[in-house]
C-alpha positions in Angstrom: 105.6 123.4 -85.1 104.8 127.5 -85.0 101.2 128.3 -84.5 99.5 131.1 -85.9 99.8 133.5 -82.9 103.5 132.9 -82.7 103.9 133.6 -86.3 101.6 137.0 -85.9 103.8 137.5 -83.0 106.8 137.3 -85.0 105.4 139.8 -87.6 104.6 142.3 -84.8 100.9 141.8 -85.4 100.0 139.7 -82.7 96.7 141.9 -82.0 94.9 139.9 -84.8 95.7 136.5 -83.1 92.3 136.1 -81.3 90.5 137.2 -84.6 92.2 134.4 -86.4 92.1 131.8 -84.1 88.1 132.6 -83.5 87.9 131.7 -87.2 89.7 128.8 -87.0 92.5 130.1 -89.3 95.8 128.2 -88.9 99.1 128.5 -90.8 97.7 126.2 -93.3 94.8 128.1 -94.1 96.8 131.6 -93.9 98.0 130.7 -96.9 95.0 130.9 -98.7 94.0 134.6 -97.4 93.9 137.4 -99.6 93.0 141.0 -99.0 89.2 140.3 -98.9 89.8 137.9 -96.4 91.6 140.2 -94.1 89.8 143.1 -93.9 86.6 140.7 -93.0 89.0 139.2 -90.1 88.9 142.7 -89.1 92.4 143.8 -89.9 91.6 147.2 -91.7 95.0 148.9 -91.6 96.3 148.8 -95.1 99.8 148.5 -93.9 99.2 146.0 -91.6 97.4 143.7 -94.5 100.3 144.4 -96.6 102.7 143.0 -94.1 100.5 140.1 -93.7 100.2 139.5 -97.4 103.9 139.6 -98.1 104.5 136.9 -95.1 101.5 134.8 -96.5 103.4 134.8 -99.9 106.4 133.9 -97.8 104.4 131.0 -96.2 103.3 129.9 -99.6 107.0 129.8 -100.8 108.2 127.9 -98.0 105.5 125.3 -98.7 106.6 124.5 -102.2 103.4 127.0 -103.7 103.7 129.5 -106.2 103.8 133.0 -104.2 100.5 135.0 -104.6 101.2 138.6 -104.9 99.0 141.3 -103.6 95.6 142.2 -105.6 94.1 145.0 -105.1 90.1 144.7 -104.3 88.4 143.9 -107.5 86.1 146.7 -109.2 83.3 146.5 -111.4 84.1 146.7 -115.0 82.3 149.6 -116.9 78.8 148.2 -118.3 77.6 148.9 -121.8 75.1 151.9 -121.5 74.9 152.8 -125.1 71.7 155.1 -124.8 72.6 156.5 -121.3 70.3 155.7 -118.1 68.9 158.2 -115.7 70.0 157.3 -112.5 70.1 158.9 -108.5 73.9 158.7 -108.0 76.0 159.5 -105.2 79.3 160.9 -106.8 82.6 160.9 -105.1 85.6 163.1 -106.4 88.8 162.4 -104.6 91.9 164.7 -105.7 95.4 163.9 -104.7 97.0 167.0 -103.0 100.1 168.8 -104.2 100.0 166.3 -107.5 101.7 169.3 -109.6 104.6 169.6 -107.3 104.9 166.2 -106.9 105.1 165.4 -110.8 107.7 168.2 -111.1 110.1 166.3 -108.4 110.0 162.7 -109.4 111.4 160.5 -112.1 108.1 159.8 -114.3 108.3 155.9 -113.4 108.6 156.7 -109.7 105.6 159.2 -110.4 103.7 156.2 -112.1 104.3 153.7 -109.2 102.9 156.5 -106.4 99.7 157.0 -108.5 99.5 153.2 -109.4 99.5 152.5 -105.2 97.4 155.5 -104.7 94.5 154.8 -107.2 94.8 151.0 -106.2 94.0 152.1 -102.4 91.1 154.3 -103.3 89.7 151.7 -105.2 89.7 149.1 -102.9 88.2 151.7 -100.4 85.3 152.4 -103.1 85.0 148.5 -103.6 84.6 147.8 -99.9 81.4 149.6 -99.9 80.4 147.9 -103.3 81.0 151.5 -105.3 82.3 151.7 -108.8 85.2 153.5 -109.8 84.1 155.3 -113.1 87.6 157.5 -114.0 91.0 157.3 -112.8 92.4 160.8 -113.6 96.1 160.0 -112.4 95.9 162.4 -109.4 92.1 161.4 -108.4 89.0 159.2 -109.1 85.5 159.7 -109.8 83.3 157.1 -108.1 79.6 156.2 -108.2 77.3 154.8 -105.8 74.5 153.8 -107.1 75.5 152.5 -110.4 75.7 150.0 -112.2 74.1 148.3 -108.9 72.1 150.4 -106.4 72.0 149.8 -102.8 70.2 151.4 -99.7 72.1 154.1 -98.3 74.6 155.1 -101.1 75.3 158.3 -99.5 76.5 156.6 -96.5 78.6 154.1 -98.3 80.4 157.1 -100.4 81.0 159.1 -97.1 82.5 155.8 -95.5 84.6 155.0 -98.5 85.7 158.6 -98.4 86.7 158.6 -94.5 88.6 155.2 -95.3 90.6 156.6 -98.0 91.7 159.7 -95.8 92.8 157.4 -92.9 94.6 155.2 -95.7 96.9 157.9 -97.1 99.6 158.0 -94.3 99.9 154.3 -94.8 101.3 154.9 -98.4 104.9 155.4 -97.6 107.7 156.2 -100.5 111.2 157.1 -100.3 111.8 161.2 -99.8 107.9 161.8 -100.1 105.9 163.1 -97.0 102.7 161.5 -96.4 100.1 161.5 -99.5 97.0 163.7 -98.5 93.6 163.8 -100.5 90.4 166.4 -101.0 87.3 164.8 -101.3 83.8 166.1 -102.6 80.6 164.1 -102.3 77.1 165.1 -104.0 73.9 163.3 -104.9 71.6 164.0 -107.8 70.0 162.5 -111.0 72.7 161.5 -113.6 72.4 160.1 -117.2 74.9 157.9 -117.5 76.3 156.4 -120.8 79.0 154.3 -122.3 81.2 157.4 -123.2 80.3 159.1 -119.8 78.0 160.9 -117.4 76.0 163.9 -117.3 74.2 166.1 -114.9 75.0 169.0 -112.5 75.7 166.3 -110.0 79.2 165.5 -111.6 80.1 169.1 -111.2 79.0 169.7 -107.9 81.1 166.8 -106.6 84.1 168.4 -108.4 83.5 171.7 -106.9 83.0 170.6 -103.4 86.4 168.9 -103.5 88.0 172.1 -104.6 86.8 173.5 -101.3 87.7 170.6 -99.3 91.1 171.2 -96.9 93.7 168.4 -97.4 92.6 165.3 -95.5 89.0 166.1 -95.3 85.6 165.1 -97.1 83.0 167.9 -97.6 79.5 167.0 -98.9 76.3 168.5 -100.1 73.5 169.4 -98.6 71.6 166.4 -100.0 73.9 163.9 -99.2 73.8 165.4 -95.8 70.0 164.7 -95.3 70.4 161.3 -96.7 73.3 160.1 -94.8 71.5 162.1 -91.5 73.0 161.0 -88.2 75.3 158.3 -89.2 77.7 161.3 -89.3 78.8 164.1 -87.3 79.1 167.4 -89.5 80.9 170.8 -89.8 78.5 173.3 -91.4 80.7 175.3 -93.4 77.8 177.9 -94.7 77.0 178.6 -98.3 79.4 178.5 -100.6 79.6 180.0 -104.3 80.8 177.3 -106.5 82.2 178.1 -110.2 79.8 176.4 -112.5 76.7 176.2 -109.9 73.9 178.7 -110.4 73.3 179.1 -107.1 74.8 179.3 -103.5 75.4 175.6 -102.1 75.4 174.9 -98.7 78.4 172.4 -97.6 79.5 170.2 -94.8 82.7 168.9 -93.5 82.5 165.4 -92.1 84.2 165.1 -88.9 83.6 161.4 -87.9 80.7 158.5 -87.2 77.8 159.5 -85.6 76.8 158.5 -81.9 73.5 157.2 -82.6 72.9 153.7 -81.2 70.4 152.5 -84.4 70.1 153.1 -88.1 66.7 154.2 -87.5 67.6 157.0 -84.8 70.7 158.0 -87.2 67.9 158.9 -89.9 65.9 160.8 -87.6 68.4 163.2 -85.8 66.7 166.0 -85.9 63.2 166.3 -86.9 61.8 164.1 -84.3 59.6 161.1 -84.6 56.4 160.8 -87.0 53.5 160.0 -84.5 52.7 156.0 -84.3 49.7 155.4 -86.0 47.8 152.0 -86.6 50.1 149.7 -84.2 48.1 149.6 -81.1 47.8 145.8 -81.2 51.2 145.1 -82.1 52.3 147.5 -79.3 49.7 145.9 -76.6 51.6 142.4 -77.6 54.9 143.4 -77.0 53.8 145.1 -73.8 52.5 142.1 -72.3 55.5 140.0 -73.3 57.3 142.7 -71.2 54.9 142.0 -68.2 55.7 138.3 -68.2 59.3 139.1 -68.5 59.5 141.6 -65.8 58.2 138.8 -63.4 61.1 136.5 -64.2 59.9 134.5 -67.3 62.0 135.8 -69.8 60.6 136.4 -73.6 61.5 136.8 -76.9 59.8 138.5 -79.6 60.6 138.0 -83.5 59.1 141.0 -85.3 59.2 140.7 -88.8 58.3 143.2 -91.9 59.6 144.4 -95.5 61.6 147.6 -95.4 60.2 150.9 -94.2 56.7 148.9 -92.6 57.9 150.4 -89.3 60.0 147.8 -87.6 62.0 150.2 -85.8 59.5 152.7 -85.2 57.4 150.6 -83.0 60.7 149.2 -81.0 61.5 153.0 -80.6 57.7 153.6 -79.0 58.3 150.3 -76.8 61.7 151.4 -75.4 60.3 154.7 -74.6 57.4 153.3 -73.1 59.4 151.0 -71.0 62.1 153.2 -69.8 59.5 155.4 -68.6 58.4 152.4 -66.2 62.0 152.0 -64.9 62.9 149.5 -67.5 66.6 149.4 -68.4 67.7 148.9 -72.4 70.3 147.2 -74.3 70.5 148.0 -77.7 72.3 146.4 -80.6 72.3 147.0 -84.2 73.5 144.9 -87.0 75.2 146.3 -90.0 75.2 145.8 -94.0 78.7 146.6 -93.8 79.9 144.0 -91.2 78.0 140.9 -92.1 81.1 138.6 -92.1 82.6 140.3 -89.1 82.3 138.2 -86.0 80.6 139.7 -82.9 80.0 143.1 -84.8 76.7 144.1 -83.1 78.2 143.2 -79.5 81.7 144.8 -80.4 80.2 148.0 -81.4 77.7 147.9 -78.2 80.8 147.7 -75.7 82.4 150.4 -77.6 79.8 152.8 -77.5 79.0 152.2 -73.9 82.5 152.5 -72.5 83.1 155.5 -74.9 86.8 154.4 -76.1 88.9 156.9 -77.4 90.5 156.4 -80.6 94.0 156.0 -79.6 93.0 155.1 -76.2 95.9 152.7 -74.8 94.9 149.0 -73.7 95.7 149.6 -70.0 92.8 152.2 -69.9 90.2 149.9 -72.0 91.0 147.2 -70.0 90.3 149.3 -66.9 87.1 150.3 -68.0 86.0 146.9 -69.2 86.9 145.3 -65.6 84.5 148.1 -64.3 81.8 147.0 -66.3 82.3 143.3 -66.1 83.5 142.9 -62.2 82.4 145.7 -60.6 79.1 146.7 -62.0 78.0 143.2 -63.4 79.5 141.4 -60.7 81.3 138.4 -62.7 84.7 136.8 -62.3 87.9 138.7 -63.2 88.9 135.7 -65.4 85.7 136.3 -67.7 87.5 140.0 -68.8 89.9 138.2 -70.8 87.3 136.8 -73.5 85.3 140.1 -74.2 88.8 142.0 -74.3 90.1 139.4 -76.9 86.6 139.8 -79.0 87.4 143.7 -78.7 91.0 142.9 -80.1 92.5 144.4 -76.8 95.8 142.9 -75.9 95.1 141.7 -72.6 97.9 138.6 -72.0 100.3 140.7 -70.3 97.4 141.6 -67.5 95.7 138.3 -67.1 98.2 135.7 -68.3 98.5 133.6 -71.4 95.6 130.6 -71.7 95.9 127.0 -72.8 92.8 126.8 -74.8 91.7 125.5 -78.0 90.4 128.2 -80.3 86.8 126.2 -80.2 86.9 126.4 -76.4 88.0 130.1 -76.4 85.2 131.0 -78.7 82.7 128.7 -76.6 83.7 130.5 -73.6 83.0 133.9 -75.3 79.3 133.0 -76.3 79.1 131.7 -72.4 80.5 135.1 -71.0 78.4 137.6 -73.4 75.4 135.8 -72.0 76.4 135.5 -68.4 76.8 139.1 -68.9 73.5 140.0 -70.2 71.7 137.5 -67.6 73.6 139.6 -64.7 72.4 142.8 -66.1 69.1 141.7 -66.2 68.9 140.2 -62.7 70.0 143.5 -61.4 67.5 145.6 -63.2 64.5 144.2 -65.7 65.6 144.6 -69.3 64.3 145.0 -72.6 66.9 144.0 -75.4 66.5 145.7 -78.9 68.2 143.5 -81.4 67.8 145.3 -84.7 68.2 144.0 -88.5 69.1 140.4 -87.6 69.1 139.7 -91.7 72.8 141.5 -91.6 73.7 139.3 -88.3 77.2 137.5 -89.0 77.1 133.8 -88.2 79.1 134.1 -84.8 76.5 136.6 -83.2 73.7 134.6 -84.2 75.3 131.6 -82.3 75.2 134.0 -79.4 71.4 134.4 -80.0 71.0 130.7 -80.0 72.5 130.4 -76.2 70.6 133.6 -75.2 67.1 132.1 -76.5 67.9 128.8 -74.6 68.6 130.3 -71.4 66.3 133.8 -71.5 63.4 132.1 -69.8 65.2 132.1 -66.2 65.6 135.7 -66.1 63.9 138.9 -66.2 64.5 139.9 -69.9 62.3 140.9 -73.0 64.4 140.4 -76.0 63.0 142.0 -79.4 64.7 141.2 -82.5 63.7 142.8 -85.8 64.3 141.3 -89.3 63.2 141.3 -93.0 61.3 138.5 -94.7 64.4 137.3 -96.5 65.7 135.9 -92.9 64.6 132.7 -91.6 65.2 132.8 -87.7 65.6 129.4 -85.9 64.2 129.8 -83.2 60.4 129.8 -83.4 59.9 126.3 -82.0 60.7 127.8 -78.4 57.3 128.4 -76.2 58.6 131.6 -75.2 59.6 133.1 -78.5 56.7 134.8 -80.1 56.4 135.9 -83.7 54.8 139.2 -84.7 54.5 140.4 -88.5 53.9 144.0 -89.4 51.2 144.4 -91.8 50.8 147.5 -94.0 48.8 150.5 -93.0 44.9 150.8 -93.9 43.7 153.6 -96.5 42.3 155.2 -93.1 45.7 154.7 -91.1 47.6 156.1 -94.0 45.2 159.2 -94.2 45.9 159.6 -90.3 49.5 159.7 -90.7 49.3 162.2 -93.4 47.2 164.3 -91.2 49.8 164.3 -88.5 52.7 165.0 -90.8 50.4 168.1 -91.9 50.2 169.1 -88.4 46.2 168.8 -88.9 46.1 171.1 -91.8 43.8 170.2 -95.0 45.7 169.3 -98.0 44.3 170.2 -101.6 41.2 168.3 -103.2 42.8 164.7 -104.4 46.2 165.4 -103.1 45.5 163.3 -99.9 44.0 160.8 -102.2 47.2 160.4 -104.3 49.5 160.0 -101.2 47.7 157.1 -100.2 47.2 155.5 -103.0 50.7 155.8 -104.3 52.3 154.7 -100.6 50.2 151.7 -100.3 50.2 151.5 -96.7 54.1 151.7 -96.1 54.6 153.9 -93.4 58.2 155.3 -94.5 56.7 155.8 -98.1 53.9 158.3 -96.6 56.2 159.7 -94.5 58.7 160.5 -97.1 56.3 161.6 -100.0 54.4 163.5 -97.7 57.3 165.7 -96.2 58.8 165.9 -99.7 55.4 167.2 -100.8 55.4 169.7 -98.1 58.9 170.9 -98.3 58.7 171.2 -102.5 57.5 174.7 -102.5 54.3 173.7 -104.4 52.2 174.4 -101.3 51.4 177.7 -99.0 49.9 177.6 -95.8 46.6 179.7 -95.4 44.8 179.6 -92.0 43.5 175.9 -91.9 45.0 174.2 -94.9 47.2 174.1 -97.9 46.5 175.6 -101.3 48.6 174.9 -104.1 51.4 177.9 -105.2 50.8 176.9 -109.2 48.7 174.6 -111.1 49.6 171.4 -109.0 51.6 169.3 -107.0 54.3 167.2 -109.0 54.5 164.2 -107.4 57.8 162.6 -107.5 59.6 159.6 -105.8 61.7 161.1 -102.8 65.5 161.3 -103.2 65.2 159.2 -99.8 63.5 156.5 -101.0 65.2 156.1 -104.6 68.1 154.3 -103.7 66.4 151.6 -101.9 63.5 151.2 -104.8 66.2 151.3 -107.3 68.3 148.4 -105.6 65.2 146.3 -105.8 65.2 146.4 -109.6 69.2 146.4 -110.2 69.1 143.0 -108.2 67.9 141.1 -111.0 69.3 142.6 -114.4 67.5 140.1 -116.4 64.0 141.8 -115.5 65.3 145.3 -115.2 64.6 146.8 -118.7 61.1 145.2 -119.0 60.3 146.7 -115.4 61.5 150.1 -116.7 59.4 149.6 -119.8 56.2 148.7 -117.7 57.0 151.5 -115.1 57.0 154.1 -118.3 53.4 152.7 -119.3 52.1 153.0 -116.0 51.6 151.3 -112.5 49.4 148.5 -114.6 50.4 147.4 -117.9 49.3 144.3 -120.0 51.6 141.7 -121.5 50.2 142.7 -124.8 51.6 146.4 -124.6 55.0 145.4 -123.2 55.7 142.6 -126.1 54.7 145.4 -128.6 57.2 147.8 -127.2 60.0 145.8 -126.1 62.5 145.2 -128.9 63.1 141.6 -127.3 62.4 138.0 -128.1 59.2 136.6 -126.5 61.3 134.1 -124.5 63.3 136.9 -122.8 60.2 138.8 -122.2 58.3 135.9 -120.7 61.5 135.3 -118.4 61.6 138.6 -117.1 58.0 139.5 -116.5 58.2 136.1 -114.3 61.3 137.3 -112.7 59.4 140.6 -111.9 56.5 138.7 -110.1 58.6 136.3 -108.1 60.5 139.1 -106.7 57.2 140.7 -105.2 57.6 143.7 -107.4 54.4 143.3 -109.3 51.4 141.3 -109.7 49.8 139.2 -112.0 46.2 138.8 -113.3 45.3 136.3 -116.2 47.5 134.3 -118.3 49.8 135.5 -121.2 49.2 136.8 -123.9 46.2 138.2 -121.9 47.7 138.9 -118.7 48.0 142.4 -116.9 50.9 143.4 -114.0 50.6 145.7 -111.5 53.5 147.0 -109.5 53.2 146.2 -106.1 54.5 150.0 -105.2 53.1 153.2 -107.1 
């Protein structure tokens, strides 16, 4: 009977056989795959997915099942918002180039088919990054990132979706038509969204940026560039006079993904790092574990903390210190966009280290891989095939076919990856920095299971960062140390503000406001202080800052709005009550919320319980005498 590899080879898609076998997909399971499943398996090219979906329909017919036709990724339905909701949104405008000329050439039915496939393709790219298609305009779409659900990094999500739309267009082939092209503009700002539309300058700005984009390109505003930071490479287009926009607007063309090896470095590409404050004890513990590892007694440290608490900052400080002492650093980064992609952080690390070109031929990639694995690491040549398969590089012609079950192939791949890490550490004492385990895929966690089991035998310090929602499974090992990062004290927060202000005194009372509102979270301290210093509300004198006008207007910086809103959006039931409480103040009473909210008492009670269980607020007393306080101002 034909196996999955033979079936894929017959379709001309043999390069995906390893991915399906790793995930134990046989011909029977293949009949159940849909478009989302194929993307999770790493099949990104739209044309390849469509070819597979057609072949899957044939499999189903051969098995006597009803054929399952291709359906684009489902997108969120328009939520009902009668009165309008004020949100920070990243807005994507996408326009089909040459639509007027296209409409004059095509029969209306043929034009409708072209538009439908184009819009569905755009919608699938938007949905992949959990955006929301707000409008379909025939020759274009308007998509929101940050509504109806907010996530961290909406600007980055929008740009990634835009780049995927551009890349997907050549795959849309129509008789007697050349390849389709699009222009995309992206802007971020405050928008009021209601059931019948959306209002705000951000909508107009995104539309105008789209109009100046060249075919096949994505153009973004200054704020989008700042929010996405080093996650991408940019071409500065200078200041643009845009119709309907009062002031000249700086615009940037997206050239591609950035080269930063971690999310933290992508977010700090230009300004340098904020001075490390209040982490002397934690850094000393990490350095002590390094001393043990360097002598051959490998160690692992589990570094836990809430978002913004400084996990990446302390890891960066550790790396800089150890590299100055001659250590070798291995850096791996998990991603929220690839939580279901097997081995993603490892694959990304290899591709960055070997500097693969986008269209580099397989033989060249295998040469680089052999040089690393065989020449540099001293591992057997037969190990190369397992890493090559993981990287989806065709390798049977060079190494010959291998008779091995998918499970055995996976086990050998895990073994090879840990062997390579051990070989690197034995050549040179190594610190491995593995960030954001809460986004790690299950197969990557299996690699770490084997690594932690073996790490005591060689000179490696492995530091893993993660958020509290992740539950590590290695805490019972004697060579594994847990380290929880706590908030900064008020004195430490004040010291951090002082360093950010260059040692210059702030106006009376402003320092106290910053310290109180940021609650000891280093990221909040950094972003709020920087936003105030850049706001234009302050001016420098000889040794201090003074107010330009009546006083500073302290608002939540744009860099924090997405992550804070994402926490609220996770629990829709409590969101409205939380917003009412926030309008009252950081502290609010049950009695006042009940009087203001036009909801049944039972619904208010459930929402307030959700608010406290989520950790967004704390409660003193028992309703109806209870008082609630938000965790973060």
